[in-house]
C-alpha positions as CSV (number, residue, x, y, z in Angstrom):
1,X,0.2,18.7,61.2
2,X,3.7,20.1,60.9
3,X,5.2,20.9,57.6
4,X,8.1,18.9,56.3
5,X,11.2,20.8,55.3
6,X,13.2,19.0,52.6
7,X,16.9,19.9,52.9
8,X,18.4,18.0,49.9
9,X,17.4,18.1,46.2
10,X,14.7,15.5,45.5
11,X,14.1,13.7,42.2
12,X,10.9,14.7,40.5
13,X,8.6,11.7,40.7
14,X,4.9,11.0,40.9
15,X,4.0,9.0,43.9
16,X,0.8,7.3,44.8
17,X,-1.2,8.2,47.9
18,X,0.4,7.5,51.2
19,X,-0.5,3.9,52.1
20,X,1.6,2.7,55.0
21,X,1.1,3.9,58.5
22,X,4.3,3.0,60.4
23,X,4.9,3.6,64.0
24,X,8.5,3.9,65.1
25,X,8.5,2.9,68.7
26,X,10.7,1.6,71.5
27,X,8.9,-1.7,71.9
28,X,10.8,-4.0,74.2
29,X,9.1,-6.6,76.3
30,X,10.7,-9.2,78.5
31,X,9.7,-12.8,78.5
32,X,8.8,-13.0,74.8
33,X,10.1,-15.0,71.9
34,X,10.2,-15.2,68.1
35,X,7.6,-17.1,66.2
36,X,9.4,-20.1,64.6
37,X,8.9,-21.4,61.1
38,X,7.6,-18.1,59.7
39,X,7.7,-17.6,56.0
40,X,10.8,-15.6,54.9
41,X,10.0,-12.1,53.7
42,X,12.0,-10.8,50.7
43,X,14.4,-8.1,51.7
44,X,12.8,-5.5,49.5
45,X,9.5,-6.0,51.4
46,X,11.1,-5.2,54.8
47,X,11.4,-1.8,56.2
48,X,14.1,-1.5,58.9
49,X,13.8,1.5,61.3
50,X,15.1,2.8,64.5
51,X,12.8,3.0,67.5
52,X,12.3,6.7,68.2
53,X,13.2,6.4,71.9
54,X,14.7,3.0,72.0
55,X,13.4,2.5,75.4
56,X,11.5,-0.4,77.2
57,X,7.7,-0.1,77.4
58,X,5.2,-1.8,79.6
59,X,2.1,-2.2,77.5
60,X,0.7,-2.1,74.0
61,X,-2.8,-1.4,75.5
62,X,-3.9,2.0,74.2
63,X,-6.5,2.2,77.0
64,X,-3.8,2.2,79.7
65,X,-0.5,3.5,78.5
66,X,2.1,4.0,81.2
67,X,5.3,5.4,79.6
68,X,6.1,8.2,77.2
69,X,7.8,5.7,74.8
70,X,4.5,3.9,74.4
71,X,3.0,6.9,72.5
72,X,4.9,6.1,69.4
73,X,3.5,2.8,68.1
74,X,-0.2,2.1,68.4
75,X,-1.2,3.8,65.1
76,X,0.3,0.8,63.4
77,X,-2.0,-1.6,65.3
78,X,-5.3,0.2,65.8
79,X,-8.0,2.0,63.9
80,X,-9.9,5.2,64.8
81,X,-13.2,6.6,63.7
82,X,-11.3,9.5,62.2
83,X,-7.5,10.0,61.7
84,X,-5.1,12.7,60.6
85,X,-4.3,13.2,57.0
86,X,-0.6,12.7,56.4
87,X,1.4,15.9,57.0
88,X,-1.6,17.9,58.3
89,X,-3.7,18.5,61.3
90,X,-6.8,17.9,59.2
91,X,-8.8,14.8,59.8
92,X,-10.4,12.2,57.5
93,X,-12.6,9.2,58.0
94,X,-10.9,6.0,59.1
95,X,-13.1,3.2,60.4
96,X,-16.1,5.4,60.2
97,X,-18.2,5.5,57.0
98,X,-20.0,8.6,58.2
99,X,-19.3,11.0,61.1
100,X,-21.5,14.0,62.0
101,X,-21.4,16.5,64.9
102,X,-24.7,18.0,66.1
103,X,-25.2,21.8,66.0
104,X,-24.8,22.1,69.8
105,X,-21.6,19.9,69.8
106,X,-23.0,17.4,72.3
107,X,-23.8,14.5,70.0
108,X,-21.5,12.8,67.5
109,X,-23.2,10.3,65.2
110,X,-21.2,7.7,63.4
111,X,-21.6,4.7,61.2
112,X,-18.8,2.1,60.8
113,X,-17.6,0.7,57.5
114,X,-18.9,-2.8,57.3
115,X,-16.5,-5.8,57.2
116,X,-13.6,-4.3,59.3
117,X,-11.7,-7.3,60.7
118,X,-9.7,-7.4,63.9
119,X,-6.3,-9.1,63.9
120,X,-5.8,-12.9,64.5
121,X,-9.4,-14.0,63.9
122,X,-11.2,-11.8,66.4
123,X,-14.0,-11.0,64.0
124,X,-15.7,-7.9,62.7
125,X,-15.6,-4.5,64.4
126,X,-19.1,-3.3,65.5
127,X,-20.5,-0.3,67.4
128,X,-20.2,-2.4,70.6
129,X,-16.4,-2.3,70.2
130,X,-16.5,1.5,69.8
131,X,-18.7,1.9,72.9
132,X,-16.4,-0.3,75.0
133,X,-13.2,1.4,73.8
134,X,-14.4,4.9,74.6
135,X,-16.3,4.3,77.8
136,X,-13.5,2.1,79.2
137,X,-11.2,5.2,79.1
138,X,-13.2,7.0,81.7
139,X,-11.4,4.9,84.2
140,X,-8.0,5.2,82.6
141,X,-5.1,7.6,83.1
142,X,-6.4,9.5,80.0
143,X,-9.9,10.1,81.2
144,X,-9.3,13.8,80.7
145,X,-9.4,13.2,77.0
146,X,-13.0,12.2,77.4
147,X,-13.9,14.5,80.3
148,X,-17.4,15.4,79.1
149,X,-18.4,11.9,77.8
150,X,-21.7,10.7,79.2
151,X,-22.0,7.5,77.3
152,X,-21.9,5.9,73.8
153,X,-25.3,4.8,72.6
154,X,-25.4,1.9,70.2
155,X,-28.1,2.4,67.6
156,X,-27.3,-0.5,65.3
157,X,-24.7,-3.1,64.6
158,X,-22.5,-0.5,62.9
159,X,-23.9,2.7,64.2
160,X,-23.9,4.7,67.4
161,X,-23.9,8.1,69.0
162,X,-21.3,9.7,71.3
163,X,-23.2,11.6,73.9
164,X,-21.5,14.5,75.7
165,X,-22.6,16.5,78.7
166,X,-20.9,19.6,77.3
167,X,-19.3,20.5,74.0
168,X,-15.6,19.3,73.8
169,X,-13.7,20.7,70.8
170,X,-10.5,18.8,71.5
171,X,-12.5,15.6,71.0
172,X,-12.3,16.3,67.2
173,X,-8.7,17.6,67.1
174,X,-6.8,15.3,69.4
175,X,-8.9,12.7,71.2
176,X,-10.7,10.8,68.4
177,X,-7.9,10.9,65.8
178,X,-5.1,10.0,68.2
179,X,-4.4,7.7,71.1
180,X,-7.6,8.0,73.1
181,X,-9.7,7.3,70.0
182,X,-8.2,3.9,69.2
183,X,-10.6,1.1,69.0
184,X,-9.8,-2.3,70.5
185,X,-11.6,-5.7,70.2
186,X,-14.0,-5.9,73.1
187,X,-13.9,-9.7,73.0
188,X,-10.1,-9.9,72.9
189,X,-9.8,-7.4,75.7
190,X,-12.0,-9.4,78.0
191,X,-10.5,-12.7,76.9
192,X,-6.9,-11.7,77.4
193,X,-7.3,-9.5,80.4
194,X,-3.9,-8.3,81.7
195,X,-2.2,-10.1,78.8
196,X,-3.8,-7.7,76.3
197,X,-0.9,-5.3,76.8
198,X,1.6,-7.8,75.3
199,X,-1.0,-9.6,73.0
200,X,-2.7,-6.6,71.4
201,X,-5.6,-7.0,69.0
202,X,-6.5,-4.1,66.8
203,X,-7.6,-3.6,63.2
204,X,-4.8,-1.5,61.8
205,X,-2.6,-2.0,58.7
206,X,-0.1,-4.1,60.7
207,X,-0.4,-6.6,63.5
208,X,2.1,-7.3,66.3
209,X,4.0,-10.5,65.3
210,X,7.0,-11.2,67.4
211,X,10.1,-9.8,69.0
212,X,13.6,-10.6,70.3
213,X,14.1,-8.8,73.6
214,X,16.8,-6.2,73.3
215,X,17.3,-6.7,69.6
216,X,14.2,-6.1,67.4
217,X,10.4,-6.0,67.2
218,X,8.5,-7.2,64.1
219,X,5.2,-6.0,62.7
220,X,3.5,-7.9,59.9
221,X,1.2,-6.5,57.2
222,X,-2.4,-7.4,57.9
223,X,-3.7,-8.8,54.7
224,X,-7.3,-8.4,55.7
225,X,-6.9,-4.6,56.4
226,X,-9.9,-2.7,55.2
227,X,-7.9,0.2,53.8
228,X,-5.3,0.5,51.1
229,X,-2.6,-2.1,51.6
230,X,0.9,-1.0,52.8
231,X,3.8,-1.4,50.4
232,X,6.0,-3.1,52.9
233,X,5.1,-6.5,54.2
234,X,7.1,-6.2,57.4
235,X,8.3,-3.5,59.7
236,X,11.3,-4.3,61.8
237,X,12.0,-1.9,64.7
238,X,15.5,-1.8,66.3
239,X,15.8,-0.3,69.8
240,X,18.9,1.8,69.3
241,X,19.0,4.5,72.0
242,X,22.1,6.3,70.9
243,X,21.7,8.5,67.8
244,X,25.3,8.3,66.8
245,X,25.1,4.5,66.9
246,X,21.9,4.7,64.8
247,X,23.7,7.0,62.3
248,X,26.5,4.4,61.9
249,X,23.9,1.6,61.3
250,X,22.2,3.8,58.7
251,X,25.5,4.5,57.0
252,X,26.2,0.7,56.8
253,X,22.8,0.1,55.3
254,X,21.4,-1.7,58.4
255,X,18.6,0.9,58.8
256,X,16.3,2.5,56.2
257,X,15.3,5.4,58.4
258,X,16.5,7.0,61.6
259,X,16.5,10.2,63.5
260,X,19.9,11.9,63.5
261,X,21.5,14.4,65.9
262,X,21.1,18.0,64.9
263,X,24.9,18.3,64.7
264,X,24.9,15.7,61.9
265,X,22.7,17.6,59.5
266,X,25.6,19.1,57.5
267,X,27.2,15.7,57.1
268,X,24.1,14.2,55.5
269,X,23.4,17.2,53.3
270,X,26.5,16.2,51.4
271,X,25.2,12.7,50.6
272,X,23.4,12.5,47.2
273,X,21.6,9.2,47.9
274,X,20.0,10.2,51.2
275,X,16.8,12.2,51.8
276,X,16.9,14.5,54.8
277,X,13.7,15.7,56.4
278,X,13.3,18.3,59.1
279,X,10.2,18.0,61.2
280,X,8.7,20.6,63.5
281,X,7.3,18.6,66.3
282,X,4.4,19.5,68.5
283,X,6.6,20.5,71.4
284,X,7.7,23.6,73.2
285,X,11.0,24.3,75.0
286,X,11.2,26.9,77.7
287,X,13.3,28.4,80.5
288,X,11.1,28.7,83.5
289,X,11.2,30.3,86.9
290,X,10.1,28.8,90.2
291,X,7.8,31.8,91.0
292,X,6.9,30.4,94.5
293,X,10.3,31.3,96.0
294,X,12.6,34.4,95.9
295,X,14.1,35.8,93.9
296,X,11.8,34.7,91.0
297,X,8.7,35.6,92.9
298,X,9.6,39.2,91.7
299,X,8.4,39.9,88.2
300,X,11.2,42.5,87.7
301,X,13.7,39.7,88.3
302,X,12.0,37.5,85.7
303,X,11.9,40.4,83.2
304,X,15.6,41.0,83.9
305,X,16.4,37.5,82.9
306,X,14.2,37.8,79.8
307,X,16.2,40.9,78.8
308,X,19.5,39.1,79.4
309,X,18.8,35.9,77.5
310,X,19.5,35.7,73.8
311,X,17.0,33.3,72.1
312,X,19.0,33.6,68.8
313,X,22.2,32.5,70.5
314,X,20.3,29.5,72.0
315,X,18.9,28.5,68.6
316,X,22.3,28.6,67.0
317,X,24.3,27.1,69.9
318,X,21.9,24.6,71.4
319,X,19.9,23.6,68.3
320,X,22.6,24.1,65.6
321,X,20.5,26.6,63.8
322,X,18.1,23.8,62.7
323,X,15.1,24.7,64.9
324,X,13.2,28.0,64.6
325,X,12.7,30.6,67.3
326,X,9.3,30.9,68.8
327,X,8.9,33.0,71.9
328,X,5.2,32.1,72.2
329,X,3.5,29.2,73.8
330,X,1.6,27.9,70.8
331,X,3.1,26.8,67.5
332,X,2.3,28.5,64.2
333,X,0.6,25.2,63.0
334,X,-1.9,25.1,65.9
335,X,-5.1,27.0,66.4
336,X,-4.4,30.0,68.7
337,X,-1.0,30.9,67.4
338,X,-0.3,34.6,68.3
339,X,1.1,36.2,65.1
340,X,2.0,39.4,66.9
341,X,3.8,37.8,69.8
342,X,6.7,40.1,70.9
343,X,10.2,38.9,69.9
344,X,12.6,40.1,72.6
345,X,16.2,40.9,71.7
346,X,19.0,40.7,74.3
347,X,19.4,44.0,76.2
348,X,22.0,43.7,79.0
349,X,21.7,47.3,80.2
350,X,17.9,46.9,80.6
351,X,18.4,43.7,82.4
352,X,20.9,45.3,84.9
353,X,18.5,48.2,85.5
354,X,15.6,45.8,86.3
355,X,17.8,43.8,88.7
356,X,18.8,47.1,90.4
357,X,15.2,48.1,90.8
358,X,14.4,44.7,92.3
359,X,17.1,45.1,94.9
360,X,19.8,42.9,93.3
361,X,22.3,45.5,92.0
362,X,25.1,42.9,92.3
363,X,23.1,40.0,91.1
364,X,22.7,36.7,93.0
365,X,23.4,33.0,92.9
366,X,20.8,30.5,91.8
367,X,20.2,26.9,90.5
368,X,19.1,26.0,87.0
369,X,17.6,22.5,86.7
370,X,17.9,20.9,83.3
371,X,18.0,17.6,81.4
372,X,21.2,15.8,80.3
373,X,19.8,15.5,76.7
374,X,21.9,17.4,74.2
375,X,19.9,20.5,73.3
376,X,18.5,21.1,76.8
377,X,21.9,20.7,78.4
378,X,23.4,23.1,75.9
379,X,20.5,25.5,76.5
380,X,21.3,25.5,80.2
381,X,25.0,26.2,79.6
382,X,24.2,29.1,77.3
383,X,21.7,30.6,79.8
384,X,24.3,30.3,82.5
385,X,26.8,32.2,80.4
386,X,24.3,34.9,79.4
387,X,23.1,35.5,83.0
388,X,26.7,35.9,84.2
389,X,26.8,39.1,82.2
390,X,24.3,40.7,84.7
391,X,25.9,39.2,87.8
392,X,23.7,36.1,88.2
393,X,25.8,33.1,89.1
394,X,24.0,29.9,87.9
395,X,24.7,26.4,89.2
396,X,23.4,23.8,86.8
397,X,21.8,20.5,88.0
398,X,21.0,18.0,85.4
399,X,18.1,15.5,86.0
400,X,16.6,12.9,83.8
401,X,13.2,13.8,85.2
402,X,12.4,17.2,86.7
403,X,8.9,16.3,87.7
404,X,9.7,15.2,91.3
405,X,12.3,17.9,91.8
406,X,10.7,20.9,90.3
407,X,7.1,19.9,89.5
408,X,6.0,18.3,92.8
409,X,8.4,20.5,94.8
410,X,9.4,24.1,94.4
411,X,13.1,24.6,95.1
412,X,14.4,28.1,94.6
413,X,15.7,28.7,91.1
414,X,15.0,28.1,87.4
415,X,14.6,25.2,85.0
416,X,14.9,24.2,81.3
417,X,12.3,21.8,80.1
418,X,10.2,20.7,77.2
419,X,6.7,19.0,76.8
420,X,5.4,17.0,73.9
421,X,1.9,18.0,72.8
422,X,-1.0,17.4,70.5
423,X,-2.6,19.4,67.6
424,X,-5.2,20.7,70.0
425,X,-4.3,24.1,71.7
426,X,-6.0,23.0,75.0
427,X,-3.2,20.5,75.5
428,X,-0.6,23.3,75.2
429,X,-2.2,25.6,77.8
430,X,-3.4,22.9,80.3
431,X,-0.1,22.5,82.1
432,X,0.1,26.0,83.5
433,X,-3.3,26.2,85.2
434,X,-3.6,26.7,89.0
435,X,-4.7,23.1,89.6
436,X,-1.4,21.9,88.0
437,X,0.7,23.6,90.6
438,X,2.6,20.8,92.4
439,X,2.2,18.6,89.3
440,X,3.2,19.7,85.8
441,X,3.1,23.4,86.4
442,X,6.8,23.7,86.9
443,X,6.9,27.5,87.4
444,X,4.3,27.1,90.2
445,X,2.5,30.1,88.7
446,X,-1.2,30.7,89.2
447,X,-3.4,33.1,87.4
448,X,-7.2,33.0,87.9
449,X,-7.7,35.1,84.7
450,X,-5.6,32.6,82.7
451,X,-7.6,29.7,84.2
452,X,-11.0,31.3,83.3
453,X,-9.9,31.8,79.7
454,X,-8.7,28.3,79.6
455,X,-12.1,27.0,80.8
456,X,-13.9,29.0,78.2
457,X,-11.6,27.9,75.4
458,X,-12.1,24.3,76.4
459,X,-15.8,24.4,75.4
460,X,-15.8,27.0,72.6
461,X,-17.0,25.4,69.4
462,X,-16.5,28.5,67.2
463,X,-12.9,28.3,65.9
464,X,-12.4,32.1,65.7
465,X,-13.6,32.7,69.3
466,X,-11.5,29.8,70.6
467,X,-8.4,31.0,68.8
468,X,-8.7,34.5,70.3
469,X,-9.1,33.0,73.8
470,X,-5.8,31.2,73.5
471,X,-4.1,34.4,72.2
472,X,-5.4,36.2,75.2
473,X,-3.9,33.5,77.5
474,X,-0.6,33.9,75.9
475,X,-0.7,37.7,76.4
476,X,-1.1,37.0,80.2
477,X,2.0,34.7,80.1
478,X,4.0,37.3,78.2
479,X,3.1,40.0,80.8
480,X,3.7,38.0,83.9
481,X,6.8,36.0,82.6
482,X,6.5,32.7,84.5
483,X,8.7,31.3,81.7
484,X,10.5,32.2,78.5
485,X,9.5,30.1,75.5
486,X,12.4,29.4,73.1
487,X,11.4,27.1,70.2
488,X,9.2,24.2,69.1
489,X,12.4,22.3,68.5
490,X,13.2,20.2,65.5
491,X,13.6,16.5,64.7
492,X,15.6,15.5,61.7
493,X,15.4,12.1,59.9
494,X,17.4,10.5,57.2
495,X,15.9,8.0,54.8
496,X,17.4,5.7,52.2
497,X,16.6,6.9,48.7
498,X,14.3,3.9,47.9
499,X,11.9,4.9,50.7
500,X,9.3,7.7,50.3
501,X,8.3,9.0,53.8
502,X,5.7,11.5,54.9
503,X,6.2,12.4,58.5
504,X,3.6,13.5,61.1
505,X,4.5,15.5,64.2
506,X,3.0,14.4,67.5
507,X,4.2,13.3,70.9
508,X,7.0,11.6,69.0
509,X,6.8,10.7,65.4
510,X,4.9,8.0,63.6
511,X,5.4,7.7,59.8
512,X,3.8,6.9,56.6
513,X,6.0,5.1,54.1
514,X,5.8,3.9,50.6
515,X,8.3,2.6,48.1
516,X,9.8,5.1,45.7
517,X,9.4,4.4,42.0
């Protein structure tokens, strides 16, 4: 996945392989209590971390996730046939002992490692659990991750075949190694029913132990885990929603790891006993146009705004110079990155000329919908200031959720937004197809040519061919300008010096930790 940038000097040490998979999540259930009489865990065996989003979730059931904050935890609890190698988008075997894709891409044969145990005495994982976990998702909100699945054929206690109607490249890059490839206990799922969401049973390195609503969530090391044992016996997650509060708790020693605000990077650079890590998430941030209504139904107006906007100024002002500029849809770490994507510089005179040609010599007044979160709010303010130079008066409206305002509807104006993504390029392009108009296609832009390329790329098994199809799609976006991509953003974390992390970029972040020597 994304590379990790280390800001501070790091001591030269040899570390063992990454062995702890830690999900930092906002897990907060109501109506739950702490297990009494539990054995006290030594402080040095406890890892204390901030929940990434610090928000309340509804379920720990990976077959039926409901909230964005639920994306950040399940890799602690569940196993997959294959999983990501730490710090890369490459995959490796997890619960599978063997894993083979047929030449036509329609059959995936697997054999499980024998003896994999589910948590809390629910027995050994078999091919029946795999079949159930995958086929059950066909009726879930994430059925699209398995859109060409016909069935899973069980060929033995530990072996089976995933049978597809058509090749599906993303199955290997984002479905199987991520959320939709997590394997649950079939027996526990049927026994617990609706309670499974708050009484999850997986086979991962930690099991869900207990929680104090509003205060903390506790994960305990699973001693019968089939893989290499985690260094830390217990993970305690604290739902701290405010980053500044989390920074104070980190400074007091109450947290071992936390995300920090981009504006605090310089402060922590000066601390000798703190490791600072910059992550490049799988995300894009853009300024978009509602192309369904004047004036942004006119491509000359959209190009005028592109000429007036300074991406460099936004990177410095909104992202404190921490993030990197990327005017293309797909990140450099994902298949389909367009190396020759044009990098536009601010050109006020060109912008004014285009507005004049479009019939707006004196500019116009419009609305810019944005989010109250720091970098997105700052981006909206900077765009407003930049467009004022060409006579466009911008009124900013900040919303926590632009989906019902801009996605489902199409008010005249513009928007600033960001989506979290996966390592598969199909997930990056899917939101701007014609069938997403009125849903997640906020620009309400439709190109049949773009859609056809997207369909071809979705089944292309040859990596070179597939990569070129995604480049061609980005060329269409660059020409028609339904939005201006700005950056893939940045997430910065600080870690106490006795902790050795390796971060993995995804919807949010989950982490691998080990103790430093």
